[in-house]
C-alpha positions as CSV (number, residue, x, y, z in Angstrom):
1,M,-1.9,5.6,3.0
2,N,-1.0,4.0,-0.4
3,K,-1.3,6.4,-2.6
4,L,-3.4,5.1,-5.3
5,N,-6.4,6.2,-2.5
6,T,-5.4,9.5,-2.1
7,L,-5.3,10.7,-5.8
8,F,-9.0,8.8,-6.4
9,R,-10.1,10.9,-3.3
10,E,-8.4,14.0,-4.3
11,K,-8.8,14.0,-7.9
12,K,-11.0,14.1,-11.2
13,N,-10.3,13.1,-14.7
14,I,-7.3,11.5,-13.5
15,L,-4.3,11.3,-16.7
16,S,-2.8,7.8,-16.4
17,I,0.3,7.5,-18.8
18,Y,1.7,3.6,-19.6
19,F,5.2,3.5,-21.0
20,T,7.4,0.2,-21.3
21,A,10.5,0.1,-19.1
22,G,13.9,0.9,-21.2
23,F,12.5,2.0,-24.1
24,P,13.9,3.6,-26.0
25,K,17.0,3.5,-24.6
26,L,18.1,1.3,-21.8
27,D,18.1,4.1,-19.3
28,D,15.6,6.4,-20.3
29,T,12.9,5.1,-17.5
30,N,14.0,7.5,-14.8
31,F,14.2,10.7,-17.1
32,I,10.4,9.6,-18.2
33,L,9.0,9.3,-15.3
34,S,10.6,13.0,-14.2
35,E,8.9,14.2,-17.3
36,L,5.7,13.0,-16.7
37,E,5.1,14.2,-13.4
38,K,6.7,18.1,-14.2
39,S,4.3,18.0,-17.1
40,G,1.3,17.2,-15.2
41,A,0.7,13.6,-15.3
42,D,-1.5,12.0,-12.3
43,M,-0.3,8.1,-12.1
44,I,1.9,6.2,-14.0
45,E,2.5,3.0,-15.1
46,I,6.2,1.1,-15.6
47,G,5.3,-1.6,-18.3
48,I,7.3,-5.0,-17.9
49,P,9.1,-6.0,-20.8
50,F,7.5,-9.2,-22.1
51,S,8.3,-11.4,-25.0
52,D,4.8,-12.5,-25.5
53,P,3.1,-9.4,-24.4
54,L,-0.6,-11.4,-25.4
55,A,-2.5,-8.4,-24.3
56,D,-0.4,-5.8,-26.2
57,G,-0.8,-4.6,-30.0
58,P,2.0,-3.9,-32.4
59,T,3.5,-0.6,-30.7
60,I,3.8,-1.8,-27.4
61,Q,4.8,-5.1,-28.7
62,H,7.8,-2.9,-30.6
63,S,8.4,-1.5,-27.4
64,S,9.0,-5.2,-25.2
65,E,10.8,-6.1,-28.2
66,V,13.6,-3.0,-28.0
67,A,13.5,-3.0,-24.5
68,L,14.5,-6.5,-24.2
69,R,16.9,-5.9,-26.8
70,N,18.1,-3.4,-24.9
71,G,18.8,-5.5,-21.8
72,M,15.7,-4.5,-19.6
73,N,14.7,-6.8,-17.1
74,L,13.1,-6.7,-13.7
75,Q,16.5,-7.5,-11.5
76,L,17.9,-4.0,-13.6
77,L,14.4,-2.5,-13.3
78,F,14.3,-2.5,-9.6
79,Q,18.0,-1.3,-9.8
80,Q,17.3,1.6,-11.5
81,L,13.8,2.8,-10.1
82,P,15.0,4.2,-6.8
83,T,17.1,7.0,-8.0
84,A,13.4,8.2,-9.9
85,N,12.3,10.2,-7.1
86,C,8.8,10.1,-8.4
87,Q,6.4,11.0,-5.9
88,L,3.0,10.1,-8.4
89,P,1.7,6.7,-7.8
90,T,3.3,4.4,-9.8
91,L,2.3,1.0,-10.8
92,L,3.8,-1.8,-12.1
93,M,2.6,-3.6,-15.4
94,G,3.5,-6.8,-17.0
95,Y,3.1,-10.3,-17.1
96,L,3.0,-13.0,-14.5
97,N,5.4,-15.5,-16.1
98,P,9.0,-12.8,-15.2
99,V,7.1,-11.9,-12.2
100,L,7.2,-15.6,-11.3
101,Q,10.6,-16.1,-12.5
102,F,11.8,-13.3,-10.4
103,G,9.5,-14.7,-7.2
104,M,6.3,-13.4,-5.9
105,E,7.7,-12.7,-2.3
106,N,11.3,-10.9,-3.6
107,F,9.3,-9.5,-6.5
108,C,6.6,-8.1,-3.9
109,R,9.1,-7.1,-1.6
110,K,11.0,-5.3,-4.0
111,A,8.0,-3.0,-5.3
112,N,7.3,-1.6,-2.0
113,E,11.4,-0.4,-1.5
114,V,11.6,1.4,-4.9
115,G,8.3,3.1,-4.2
116,I,5.5,1.2,-6.4
117,S,2.1,1.8,-5.4
118,G,-0.3,-1.6,-7.6
119,V,0.5,-4.0,-9.7
120,I,-1.6,-5.0,-13.0
121,L,-0.7,-8.5,-14.0
122,P,-3.7,-9.1,-16.5
123,D,-3.1,-13.3,-16.9
124,L,-3.0,-13.2,-12.9
125,P,-6.5,-15.6,-12.3
126,M,-8.6,-14.1,-9.4
127,D,-8.6,-17.2,-7.8
128,E,-5.3,-17.9,-7.7
129,Y,-4.3,-14.2,-6.5
130,L,-7.3,-14.6,-4.1
131,S,-5.5,-18.2,-2.8
132,K,-1.9,-17.6,-2.8
133,Y,-0.9,-14.2,-3.3
134,K,-3.4,-11.6,-1.6
135,N,-1.3,-11.6,2.0
136,T,1.4,-11.4,0.4
137,F,0.2,-8.3,-1.8
138,E,-1.2,-6.5,1.1
139,K,2.0,-7.6,3.3
140,Y,4.0,-5.0,1.2
141,N,1.1,-2.4,0.7
142,L,0.5,-3.3,-3.1
143,K,-3.0,-3.0,-4.8
144,N,-3.7,-5.2,-7.1
145,I,-5.8,-4.3,-10.0
146,F,-8.3,-6.4,-11.8
147,L,-9.0,-6.1,-15.4
148,I,-12.9,-6.1,-16.9
149,T,-13.5,-6.0,-20.6
150,P,-17.1,-5.9,-22.5
151,Q,-17.3,-10.1,-22.5
152,T,-16.6,-10.0,-18.3
153,S,-20.5,-10.6,-16.9
154,D,-21.6,-8.6,-13.7
155,A,-21.4,-11.3,-11.5
156,R,-17.9,-11.2,-11.9
157,I,-17.6,-7.6,-12.1
158,K,-19.1,-7.9,-8.6
159,M,-16.8,-10.3,-7.3
160,I,-14.3,-8.2,-8.7
161,D,-15.2,-5.1,-7.3
162,K,-15.6,-7.0,-4.0
163,H,-11.9,-7.9,-3.8
164,S,-10.5,-4.7,-5.2
165,D,-9.9,-1.9,-3.0
166,G,-7.3,0.3,-5.4
167,F,-9.0,0.9,-9.1
168,I,-10.8,-1.4,-11.8
169,Y,-8.9,-1.1,-15.1
170,M,-11.6,-1.3,-17.4
171,V,-10.5,-2.0,-21.0
172,S,-12.6,-0.4,-23.5
173,S,-13.2,-3.3,-26.3
174,A,-11.9,-6.7,-26.6
175,S,-8.6,-5.7,-28.5
176,T,-5.3,-5.5,-28.0
177,T,-3.8,-2.3,-26.7
178,G,-3.8,0.5,-29.5
179,T,-5.6,-1.1,-32.0
180,K,-9.1,0.9,-32.0
181,M,-8.4,3.9,-30.9
182,G,-11.3,6.6,-30.0
183,I,-14.5,5.8,-28.6
184,D,-17.7,4.6,-30.0
185,S,-21.6,4.1,-29.2
186,E,-20.4,0.3,-29.0
187,K,-17.4,0.8,-26.3
188,E,-20.4,3.9,-25.0
189,K,-22.7,1.0,-24.3
190,F,-20.0,-0.8,-22.1
191,F,-19.1,2.3,-20.1
192,Q,-22.9,3.1,-19.2
193,R,-23.7,-0.5,-18.0
194,I,-20.3,-0.4,-15.3
195,K,-21.2,3.2,-14.6
196,K,-24.7,2.2,-13.6
197,M,-23.2,-0.9,-11.6
198,K,-22.3,1.7,-8.8
199,L,-19.1,0.0,-7.9
200,K,-17.2,0.3,-4.6
201,N,-14.3,1.2,-6.3
202,P,-12.8,3.7,-8.8
203,V,-12.3,2.6,-13.0
204,M,-9.7,3.6,-15.0
205,I,-10.7,2.9,-18.9
206,G,-8.2,1.9,-20.8
207,F,-7.4,0.9,-24.6
208,G,-7.9,2.9,-27.2
209,I,-7.4,6.0,-25.5
210,S,-5.1,8.5,-27.4
211,D,-5.8,12.2,-28.0
212,M,-7.8,14.9,-25.8
213,E,-11.2,13.8,-27.5
214,S,-11.5,10.1,-26.1
215,F,-9.8,11.6,-22.7
216,S,-12.8,13.6,-22.4
217,R,-15.1,11.1,-23.1
218,A,-14.1,8.5,-21.3
219,C,-13.7,10.8,-17.7
220,K,-17.2,11.3,-18.2
221,Y,-17.9,7.7,-17.6
222,A,-14.7,6.7,-15.3
223,N,-12.4,8.0,-12.5
224,G,-9.7,8.7,-15.5
225,A,-8.3,7.3,-18.7
226,I,-5.1,5.4,-19.2
227,I,-2.9,6.3,-22.5
228,G,-0.5,3.9,-23.5
229,S,0.4,3.1,-27.4
230,A,-0.2,6.6,-28.5
231,F,2.9,7.7,-25.9
232,I,5.3,5.3,-26.5
233,K,4.7,6.3,-30.2
234,H,5.0,10.0,-29.5
235,L,8.3,8.8,-27.2
236,E,9.7,7.3,-30.4
237,S,9.4,10.0,-32.7
238,G,11.9,12.1,-30.0
239,A,9.1,14.6,-29.4
240,E,9.1,16.4,-25.5
241,V,7.0,14.2,-23.0
242,K,5.6,17.8,-22.0
243,K,4.1,18.4,-25.5
244,F,1.8,15.0,-25.2
245,I,0.6,16.1,-22.2
246,S,-0.5,19.6,-23.0
247,G,-1.9,17.9,-26.1
248,I,-4.9,15.7,-23.4
249,K,-5.1,18.2,-20.5
């Protein structure tokens, strides 16, 4: 059983935290994983640093730049993760280019070996996933997570729901990460639209979730929410991880 399926069957109001591997220091990844697990996070997304992170705003772009300067890359990340001993469902999130350079089969095999439950590659087209990579993901028990936005048509959302079996990542607005904080009436209309569709897969809301209020409001419309930029700012400040998590839930 994949840990993601178990998590969504057993818990509500799931808090997922995103951070960039190798930030703020090269060897911080396993320490941050451990602190998040001890502090009460439910799921963790580890960002693979990339030089052209098109979906990310200034905060995550900066963290990627620092991580790359520190020397982080996929090969090193896979060397570090076996010692993490994190029991939470953990995903890798990044862009297609570094994964293809690493080799999709090799990437999926390594991810499985270090206990990764799922992968988020926003620039991996659904058709390409279905025709080229779906069998490889299934071979290594990895869930591929698709993103939907307010501009995604109902027909495409239904298609994504049909071909998903982990969760669906609902991007709260048509913007990059960390640029539109909070939940306004426009976002709530989008959330209500998706809730009325009664999708078979769980839904997590990301982009713009930064504090207890926005997390709680997001949870009214979805199985939980994802916080990235606000947590990275917290890490950069040098404050304790548990202080951030206790401020959310």
